[in-house]
C-alpha positions in Angstrom: 60.1 -3.6 -14.9 57.4 -3.4 -17.6 54.9 -0.5 -17.9 52.1 -3.0 -17.2 53.5 -3.9 -13.8 54.1 -0.2 -12.9 50.5 0.6 -13.7 49.3 -2.3 -11.6 51.3 -1.3 -8.6 50.2 2.4 -8.8 47.7 3.1 -5.9 44.2 4.1 -6.9 43.2 7.8 -6.5 39.8 6.7 -5.3 39.9 6.3 -1.5 37.4 4.4 0.7 36.1 7.7 1.9 35.3 8.8 -1.7 33.5 5.5 -2.2 31.5 6.1 0.9 30.5 9.5 -0.4 29.6 8.3 -3.8 26.0 8.8 -5.0 25.5 5.1 -5.7 26.7 4.2 -2.2 24.4 6.7 -0.5 21.5 5.5 -2.7 22.1 1.9 -1.7 22.4 2.8 2.0 19.3 4.9 1.8 17.3 2.1 0.2 18.5 -0.3 2.9 17.5 2.1 5.7 14.0 2.6 4.1 13.5 -1.2 3.7 14.5 -1.9 7.3 12.5 1.0 8.8 9.5 0.2 6.6 9.6 -3.5 7.5 9.8 -2.8 11.2 7.0 -0.2 11.2 4.7 -2.4 9.1 5.5 -5.5 11.2 4.7 -3.6 14.5 1.2 -3.2 13.2 0.5 -6.2 11.0 1.9 -8.9 13.3 -0.2 -8.0 16.4 -3.3 -7.5 14.2 -2.8 -11.0 12.6 -2.4 -12.5 16.1 -5.3 -10.7 17.7 -7.4 -13.8 17.9 -4.8 -15.8 19.8 -3.5 -13.1 22.1 -4.8 -13.1 25.7 -7.0 -10.0 25.2 -10.6 -9.2 26.3 -13.3 -9.4 23.7 -13.4 -6.4 21.4 -17.0 -5.7 22.2 -17.0 -6.8 25.9 -18.3 -3.8 27.9 -17.6 -3.0 31.6 -19.2 0.3 32.5 -17.4 0.3 35.9 -14.0 0.6 34.1 -14.9 3.4 31.6 -12.2 5.5 30.1 -9.3 4.1 32.0 -5.9 5.6 30.9 -3.2 3.6 29.3 -1.1 1.2 31.4 -4.1 0.5 33.7 -4.3 -2.9 35.3 -5.4 -5.4 32.7 -5.7 -2.8 30.0 -2.4 -1.9 28.3 -3.9 1.0 26.2 -6.8 1.8 28.5 -10.5 1.5 27.9 -13.0 3.5 25.9 -16.2 5.2 26.9 -18.1 1.9 27.3 -15.3 0.1 29.2 -14.1 -1.9 26.2 -10.4 -2.7 26.0 -8.8 -0.3 23.6 -5.9 -2.5 22.5 -8.3 -5.4 21.7 -10.5 -3.0 19.7 -7.6 -1.6 17.8 -6.2 -5.0 16.9 -9.5 -6.5 15.9 -10.5 -3.4 14.1 -7.2 -3.6 12.2 -8.2 -7.0 10.9 -11.2 -5.5 9.2 -9.3 -2.4 7.9 -6.4 -4.4 6.6 -8.6 -7.1 5.0 -10.5 -4.4 3.2 -7.3 -2.7 2.2 -5.5 -5.8 1.0 -8.5 -7.1 -1.0 -9.0 -3.7 -2.5 -5.4 -3.3 -3.7 -5.4 -6.8 -5.1 -8.5 -6.2 -7.1 -7.4 -2.7 -8.3 -4.0 -4.2 -9.2 -5.6 -6.9 -11.4 -7.9 -4.4 -13.1 -5.2 -1.8 -13.5 -2.6 -4.1 -14.9 -5.1 -5.8 -17.3 -6.5 -2.5 -18.6 -3.2 -0.7 -18.8 -1.4 -3.5 -20.6 -4.2 -3.8 -23.1 -4.2 -0.1 -23.7 -0.4 0.2 -24.1 0.0 -2.9 -26.3 -2.9 -2.8 -28.7 -3.3 1.0 -28.9 -6.0 2.3 -31.2 -9.6 2.2 -29.9 -8.6 0.1 -26.9 -6.2 2.8 -25.7 -8.7 5.5 -26.4 -11.4 3.8 -24.5 -9.2 3.0 -21.4 -7.8 6.5 -21.5 -11.2 8.1 -21.5 -12.3 6.0 -18.5 -9.2 7.0 -16.7 -9.7 10.7 -17.4 -13.4 10.5 -16.4 -12.7 8.8 -13.1 -9.7 11.1 -12.2 -11.9 14.1 -12.8 -14.4 13.0 -10.1 -13.8 13.9 -6.4 -12.6 10.7 -4.9 -14.2 10.8 -1.4 -17.5 12.2 -2.8 -17.7 9.4 -5.3 -17.0 6.8 -2.6 -19.7 8.2 -0.4 -22.2 8.2 -3.2 -21.6 4.6 -4.2 -21.8 3.5 -0.5 -25.0 5.4 -0.1 -26.5 3.6 -3.1 -25.4 0.0 -2.4 -25.0 0.0 1.4 -21.9 0.0 3.6 -21.0 -3.7 3.6 -17.4 -5.0 3.6 -17.8 -6.3 0.0 -19.1 -2.9 -1.3 -16.4 -1.0 0.5 -13.7 -3.3 -1.0 -15.1 -3.0 -4.5 -15.5 0.8 -4.2 -11.9 1.4 -3.1 -10.6 -1.0 -5.8 -12.5 0.8 -8.5 -11.2 4.1 -7.1 -7.6 3.0 -7.2 -7.2 1.1 -10.5 -6.4 4.3 -12.6 -3.0 4.8 -10.9 -2.0 1.2 -11.7 -3.3 1.4 -15.2 -1.5 4.6 -16.1 1.9 3.2 -14.9 1.3 -0.2 -16.6 0.4 1.5 -19.9 3.6 3.6 -19.9 5.7 0.5 -19.1 4.0 -1.6 -21.9 4.5 1.2 -24.4 8.2 0.8 -23.8 8.2 -3.0 -23.8 6.3 -3.5 -27.0 9.1 -1.7 -29.0 11.8 -4.1 -27.8 13.3 -6.7 -30.1 12.0 -9.7 -28.2 8.4 -8.7 -29.0 9.2 -8.5 -32.7 10.9 -11.9 -32.5 7.9 -13.4 -30.8 5.7 -12.2 -33.5 8.0 -13.5 -36.2 7.8 -16.9 -34.5 4.0 -16.9 -35.1 2.7 -15.9 -31.7 -0.5 -14.0 -31.7 -0.7 -10.5 -30.1 -2.5 -11.6 -26.9 0.0 -14.5 -26.5 2.9 -12.1 -26.7 1.2 -9.8 -24.2 0.4 -12.5 -21.7 3.6 -14.6 -22.0 6.3 -12.0 -22.4 5.2 -8.4 -21.9 3.1 -8.6 -18.7 5.7 -10.7 -16.8 8.2 -7.9 -17.5 6.0 -5.1 -16.1 4.4 -6.9 -13.2 7.2 -6.2 -10.8 7.4 -2.4 -11.1 3.6 -2.2 -11.2 3.3 -4.3 -8.0 5.4 -1.7 -6.2 2.7 0.9 -7.0 0.1 -1.6 -5.7 2.0 -1.9 -2.5 2.0 1.9 -2.0 -1.7 1.9 -2.7 -2.3 -0.3 0.4 -1.6 2.7 2.6 -4.1 4.8 0.6 -6.7 2.0 0.8 -6.4 1.8 4.6 -6.8 5.6 4.8 -9.8 5.6 2.5 -11.5 2.8 4.6 -10.7 4.7 7.8 -12.1 7.9 6.3 -15.3 6.2 5.3 -15.7 4.5 8.7 -15.0 7.9 10.4 -17.8 9.4 8.4 -20.2 6.5 9.2 -20.1 5.0 5.7 -17.7 2.1 6.5 -18.5 -1.5 7.6 -21.3 -1.3 10.2 -21.3 -2.7 13.7 -20.3 -5.1 15.2 -17.2 -4.5 13.1 -14.7 -2.3 15.0 -12.7 -0.4 12.4 -10.0 2.1 13.0 -12.0 5.0 11.6 -15.0 4.2 13.8 -12.9 3.9 16.9 -11.6 7.4 16.3 -15.1 8.7 15.5 -16.5 7.2 18.7 -13.8 8.7 20.8 -13.7 12.2 19.3 -16.2 13.5 21.8 -13.8 12.7 24.6 -10.6 14.0 23.0 -10.1 16.7 25.6 -10.5 14.4 28.6 -9.5 11.0 27.2 -6.9 11.7 24.6 -5.9 8.1 24.1 -9.2 7.2 22.5 -8.3 9.1 19.4 -4.5 9.5 19.6 -3.6 5.8 19.9 -5.7 4.5 17.0 -4.4 7.4 14.9 -0.8 6.6 15.7 -1.4 3.0 14.6 -2.8 4.2 11.3 0.1 6.6 10.9 2.7 3.9 11.7 1.2 1.5 9.1 1.1 4.2 6.4 4.6 5.4 7.1 5.9 1.8 7.1 4.2 0.8 3.9 5.4 4.0 2.1 9.0 3.5 3.3 8.9 -0.2 2.3 7.6 0.7 -1.2 10.1 3.5 -1.6 13.0 1.2 -0.6 11.9 -1.5 -3.0 11.6 1.0 -5.8 15.1 2.5 -5.1 16.6 -1.0 -5.1 14.9 -1.9 -8.4 16.1 1.2 -10.0 19.7 0.6 -8.8 19.6 -2.9 -10.2 18.4 -1.7 -13.5 21.1 0.9 -13.6 23.8 -1.7 -12.7 22.4 -4.0 -15.4 22.5 -1.2 -18.0 
């Protein structure tokens, strides 16, 4: 029998138990758990909010003073009613439409601004990089919530203003990550090859560099959705969010805080919905980031 056959028949010293304990296996399993848990938590909030207009619910602003502050699981009111007899579940779902709309639009705008500014700063360098970096440093030095309140006080608490304010507040995080990614990409051989072929700098940036950094940058944009919802809720809680008749999560909590000792559900249930969404989005983003890193490691 040849030595090759003997080596082939020799059992491996690595057992299935060792494979199950391996770091790569645990990382893959952790990423899958995060993805599933994040997707479930996010869906539990987003799906009912998206279907709020077709579900058999009372109007979000329909008042019935004879049924004020009913506890959860009351007849006809799954989550109870508020201090004016309005169905709390209906207000949470319809308020979520406003909060999520503001959050999604804000992260889309901040993502576009951040990717464009960060890519230009990282690829061109020089005065472009210096200008973008100074803007980043100046904005990061300002207290975030105070800056938001000041801008809202100047331009009014409309949905468009709130969206733009949150977008402007969040673009530095996307820009910083994009800049660092582009600094790595511009030194790779394909960029030099594209230049040798006669492509201009902005063509190389748009056609080759940005498509390679959009995916990791989009993961940060996803994580910023939770922050955007929290910022909108904080502004609404302080009275600087979208004004009535819009029912936002922050305003629902603000209206119910005077009754927290006697009607705990007015504050607790909207807060749990916000927490569930934030946890879900963060788990989803972390799971996608872990999976991306694992694929890059396998490719390397």
